[in-house]
C-alpha positions as CSV (number, residue, x, y, z in Angstrom):
1,X,0.0,0.0,0.0
2,X,1.1,3.6,-0.7
3,X,2.6,5.3,2.3
4,X,0.4,8.0,3.9
5,X,2.7,10.7,5.2
6,X,1.8,12.5,8.4
7,X,3.0,15.7,6.7
8,X,3.9,16.7,3.2
9,X,5.5,20.1,2.6
10,X,5.3,21.7,-0.8
11,X,8.3,24.0,-1.3
12,X,12.0,23.6,-0.3
13,X,12.7,27.2,0.8
14,X,13.3,28.4,4.4
15,X,9.6,28.0,5.4
16,X,9.5,24.4,4.0
17,X,12.8,23.4,5.5
18,X,11.8,25.0,8.8
19,X,8.5,23.1,8.9
20,X,10.3,19.8,8.1
21,X,12.9,20.2,10.8
22,X,10.3,21.5,13.3
23,X,8.0,18.6,12.6
24,X,10.8,16.0,13.0
25,X,12.0,17.5,16.3
26,X,8.5,17.7,17.8
27,X,7.7,14.1,17.0
28,X,5.9,13.9,13.6
29,X,7.0,10.6,12.2
30,X,6.8,10.6,8.4
31,X,7.6,13.8,6.5
32,X,8.1,14.5,2.8
33,X,9.3,17.8,1.4
34,X,8.5,18.3,-2.3
35,X,10.5,20.8,-4.4
36,X,10.1,21.5,-8.1
37,X,13.8,22.5,-8.4
38,X,16.8,20.2,-8.3
39,X,17.8,21.3,-4.8
40,X,16.4,23.3,-1.8
41,X,16.3,27.1,-1.6
42,X,15.8,27.8,-5.3
43,X,15.1,31.5,-4.8
44,X,18.4,32.0,-2.9
45,X,20.3,30.0,-5.5
46,X,18.7,31.7,-8.5
47,X,18.1,35.3,-7.5
48,X,20.9,35.9,-5.1
49,X,24.4,36.9,-6.4
50,X,27.4,35.2,-4.8
51,X,28.1,36.6,-1.3
52,X,24.8,38.5,-1.3
53,X,23.6,39.3,2.2
54,X,20.8,37.1,3.5
55,X,18.9,38.8,6.3
56,X,16.9,37.1,9.0
57,X,14.4,40.0,9.1
58,X,12.8,42.3,6.5
59,X,12.5,46.1,6.5
60,X,13.9,46.3,10.0
61,X,10.9,44.3,11.4
62,X,12.6,42.1,14.0
63,X,10.9,38.8,14.7
64,X,12.0,36.7,17.6
65,X,12.8,33.2,16.5
66,X,10.9,30.4,18.1
67,X,11.3,26.7,17.7
68,X,14.2,24.5,16.7
69,X,15.8,26.4,13.8
70,X,18.3,29.0,14.9
71,X,18.9,31.3,11.9
72,X,21.0,34.4,11.8
73,X,22.1,36.9,9.2
74,X,24.7,35.7,6.8
75,X,25.6,35.3,3.1
76,X,24.1,33.3,0.3
77,X,26.7,30.6,0.8
78,X,26.5,30.4,4.6
79,X,22.7,30.2,4.4
80,X,22.7,27.4,1.9
81,X,25.3,25.5,4.0
82,X,23.2,25.9,7.1
83,X,20.1,24.5,5.3
84,X,22.2,21.7,3.9
85,X,23.1,20.7,7.4
86,X,19.5,20.6,8.5
87,X,18.5,18.3,5.7
88,X,21.6,16.0,5.7
89,X,20.6,13.8,8.6
90,X,18.4,11.7,6.2
91,X,15.4,11.8,8.6
92,X,13.3,13.8,6.2
93,X,12.2,12.4,2.8
94,X,12.7,14.7,-0.1
95,X,11.4,14.7,-3.7
96,X,13.3,17.1,-5.9
97,X,12.5,17.9,-9.6
98,X,8.9,17.2,-8.7
99,X,6.4,20.0,-9.7
100,X,3.1,19.7,-7.9
101,X,0.1,19.7,-10.3
102,X,-2.8,19.4,-7.8
103,X,-3.7,18.7,-4.2
104,X,-7.1,17.1,-3.6
105,X,-8.7,16.1,-0.3
106,X,-10.4,12.8,-0.2
107,X,-11.9,11.5,3.0
108,X,-9.5,13.4,5.2
109,X,-6.5,12.3,3.2
110,X,-4.8,14.7,0.8
111,X,-3.7,13.3,-2.6
112,X,-0.8,15.2,-4.1
113,X,-0.1,14.7,-7.8
114,X,3.3,15.8,-9.1
115,X,4.9,15.7,-12.5
116,X,6.4,12.3,-11.8
117,X,4.6,10.6,-8.9
118,X,1.7,10.7,-6.6
119,X,1.7,11.0,-2.8
120,X,-0.8,10.9,0.1
121,X,-0.7,12.8,3.4
122,X,-2.8,13.6,6.5
123,X,-1.6,17.2,6.5
124,X,-0.1,19.6,3.8
125,X,1.9,22.8,4.2
126,X,2.3,25.0,1.1
127,X,5.4,27.1,1.5
128,X,6.4,28.0,-2.0
129,X,7.2,31.7,-1.6
130,X,6.6,34.3,-4.3
131,X,9.9,35.0,-6.0
132,X,9.4,32.1,-8.3
133,X,6.8,34.3,-10.0
134,X,8.4,37.7,-10.3
135,X,6.4,40.9,-10.6
136,X,6.4,42.2,-14.2
137,X,5.8,45.8,-15.5
138,X,2.4,46.8,-16.7
139,X,3.7,48.0,-20.1
140,X,4.5,45.6,-22.9
141,X,7.9,44.0,-23.4
142,X,8.4,43.6,-27.1
143,X,9.1,39.9,-28.0
144,X,12.1,41.0,-30.1
145,X,14.0,42.2,-27.1
146,X,12.8,39.7,-24.4
147,X,16.2,38.1,-24.3
148,X,17.6,41.5,-23.2
149,X,14.9,42.1,-20.5
150,X,15.4,39.9,-17.4
151,X,14.2,39.3,-13.9
152,X,17.5,37.9,-12.5
153,X,21.2,38.2,-13.3
154,X,21.6,34.9,-15.1
155,X,22.2,36.4,-18.6
156,X,24.2,39.5,-17.6
157,X,27.8,39.7,-18.9
158,X,30.6,42.0,-18.2
159,X,30.9,45.3,-20.2
160,X,27.1,45.8,-20.8
161,X,25.3,49.0,-20.3
162,X,22.5,47.9,-17.9
163,X,19.4,49.5,-16.4
164,X,18.3,48.0,-13.1
165,X,14.7,48.7,-12.0
166,X,13.6,48.5,-8.4
167,X,14.0,50.1,-4.9
168,X,14.5,47.2,-2.6
169,X,17.6,45.5,-1.3
170,X,17.8,43.0,-4.1
171,X,17.8,45.8,-6.7
172,X,20.5,47.7,-4.7
173,X,22.7,44.6,-4.3
174,X,22.3,43.7,-8.0
175,X,23.4,47.2,-8.9
176,X,26.3,47.3,-6.6
177,X,27.6,43.9,-7.8
178,X,27.1,44.7,-11.5
179,X,28.7,48.1,-11.3
180,X,32.1,46.3,-10.8
181,X,32.1,45.1,-14.4
182,X,29.3,47.1,-16.2
183,X,27.9,50.6,-16.7
184,X,24.9,50.5,-14.4
185,X,21.9,52.8,-13.8
186,X,19.5,52.1,-11.0
187,X,16.0,53.4,-11.6
188,X,13.5,53.8,-8.8
189,X,10.2,55.7,-9.3
190,X,10.3,57.2,-5.8
191,X,12.6,60.2,-5.0
192,X,14.3,58.4,-2.2
193,X,14.8,54.9,-0.9
194,X,12.6,53.7,1.9
195,X,13.2,49.9,2.0
196,X,17.0,49.6,2.1
197,X,19.2,48.4,4.9
198,X,21.8,50.9,6.1
199,X,24.7,49.1,4.4
200,X,23.1,49.0,1.0
201,X,21.9,52.6,1.1
202,X,25.3,53.9,2.2
203,X,27.1,51.9,-0.5
204,X,24.7,53.1,-3.2
205,X,25.2,56.7,-2.3
206,X,28.9,56.3,-2.2
207,X,29.0,54.6,-5.6
208,X,26.8,57.3,-7.1
209,X,29.1,60.0,-5.8
210,X,32.1,58.2,-7.2
211,X,30.3,57.7,-10.5
212,X,30.6,53.9,-10.2
213,X,26.9,53.7,-11.0
214,X,24.1,56.2,-11.6
215,X,21.0,56.6,-9.5
216,X,17.9,57.7,-11.5
217,X,15.3,58.5,-8.8
218,X,11.9,60.0,-9.1
219,X,11.3,58.9,-12.6
220,X,9.1,56.0,-14.0
221,X,9.4,54.0,-17.2
222,X,6.7,54.6,-19.8
223,X,7.7,52.0,-22.4
224,X,10.4,49.7,-23.8
225,X,11.1,49.6,-27.6
226,X,13.5,47.8,-29.9
227,X,16.3,50.1,-31.1
228,X,18.5,48.2,-33.5
229,X,18.3,45.1,-31.3
230,X,18.9,47.1,-28.1
231,X,16.4,48.3,-25.5
232,X,15.2,51.9,-25.8
233,X,13.7,53.0,-22.5
234,X,11.3,55.9,-22.5
235,X,11.0,57.7,-19.1
236,X,8.2,59.9,-17.9
237,X,10.5,63.0,-17.7
238,X,10.6,63.2,-21.4
239,X,14.0,61.6,-21.9
240,X,15.0,58.2,-23.2
241,X,18.2,56.1,-23.0
242,X,19.3,53.0,-24.9
243,X,20.6,50.0,-22.8
244,X,22.0,46.7,-23.7
245,X,20.1,45.0,-20.9
246,X,17.3,45.8,-18.5
247,X,16.9,43.9,-15.3
248,X,13.8,44.1,-13.1
249,X,14.0,43.5,-9.3
250,X,10.6,44.5,-8.2
251,X,9.5,41.6,-6.0
252,X,7.1,38.7,-6.6
253,X,3.4,37.9,-6.8
254,X,1.2,35.3,-5.2
255,X,0.8,32.4,-7.6
256,X,-3.0,32.3,-7.5
257,X,-3.6,29.7,-10.2
258,X,-1.2,27.2,-8.5
259,X,-2.7,27.8,-5.1
260,X,-6.2,27.2,-6.4
261,X,-5.0,23.8,-7.8
262,X,-3.9,23.1,-4.2
263,X,-7.4,23.7,-2.8
264,X,-6.7,27.2,-1.5
265,X,-9.6,29.7,-1.6
266,X,-9.3,33.5,-2.1
267,X,-11.2,36.6,-1.0
268,X,-12.4,39.3,-3.4
269,X,-8.9,40.9,-3.3
270,X,-7.3,37.7,-4.4
271,X,-5.7,37.1,-1.0
272,X,-5.6,33.5,0.2
273,X,-8.0,32.7,3.0
274,X,-6.6,31.2,6.2
275,X,-7.1,31.5,9.9
276,X,-4.8,32.5,12.8
277,X,-3.2,29.1,12.6
278,X,-2.4,29.6,8.9
279,X,-4.9,26.9,8.1
280,X,-6.9,27.3,5.0
281,X,-10.6,26.5,4.6
282,X,-9.5,22.9,3.8
283,X,-8.7,21.5,7.3
284,X,-5.2,20.2,7.4
285,X,-4.0,22.4,4.5
286,X,-1.8,25.3,5.6
287,X,0.1,28.2,4.1
288,X,3.6,29.4,5.3
289,X,6.0,32.1,4.4
290,X,5.6,34.9,1.8
291,X,2.3,33.7,0.5
292,X,0.8,34.0,4.0
293,X,1.5,37.8,4.3
294,X,0.4,40.7,2.2
295,X,3.9,41.8,1.4
296,X,7.5,41.5,2.5
297,X,7.9,38.2,4.2
298,X,11.2,37.3,5.8
299,X,13.1,34.1,6.7
300,X,12.4,34.7,10.4
301,X,8.7,35.1,9.6
302,X,8.6,31.9,7.5
303,X,10.3,30.0,10.4
304,X,7.8,31.4,12.8
305,X,4.9,30.3,10.6
306,X,6.4,26.8,10.5
307,X,6.7,26.5,14.2
308,X,3.2,27.7,14.8
309,X,1.7,25.3,12.2
310,X,3.5,22.2,13.4
311,X,2.3,22.9,17.0
312,X,-1.3,23.3,15.6
313,X,-1.0,20.0,13.7
314,X,0.2,18.2,16.9
315,X,-2.5,19.8,19.0
316,X,-5.2,18.5,16.7
317,X,-3.6,15.1,16.1
């Protein structure tokens, strides 16, 4: 007979790993973590440049860690190494390269269908984050220049003239890193930064003063056009500039269609419905991490969600 897991976790980021570790420490016997990528923490691996800072908290909102996972600020590498150590004891089953297609509840048992297998569980936590589905601008990106318009740094090469769009820490760190080998402009529609940590803001201002990169604040983009194979960017101040590459770092969005396939319901503002225990309207189906907050989740918050959910599952066992 197919094994019925006590808990299946969808998503191998900090929230998913935290839930798996917390569940094992607190006595949940059989646990499976499903991740569509080939390893855990895909957002950190894909969207974070080498040696990028990884902060426990977000926007200065300090969350006291509870539970079994003791996480602190670090770098991309130290964070990945720490999460490796949490999963390397072989007490938690993992299924990588497995994209979840649907979650259906049948007589108090959840049936999870993935791209290559099916699983069953008594409880399910969806902890997929939002960066896997980046925000995109409202204006059209012409198909002829889509290769030059990106949402991470994978295709950037040295010597390019690059426009970075965004006002958060990821945008700042992308700009700082790329300015070492490229001509970089950072565009933010507000007249000043409001979401940066002190280190990033100080570095940006210093680099701007030393002309290592240019800050273009208080202007918004109206359109992108193809100019002889390059990207012509029209700004709302009446000027335009031609770039070899444009990179957006403007956050992520809730993957509504996927969550609906998992049995999550939404309110009229397309916010997922869950209670104070992060439990959806389907009993035994929970949300954790970025998708359980309106904006700006953090690693500390995801770990806090995981601890709270596991305790609720055990309380109702």
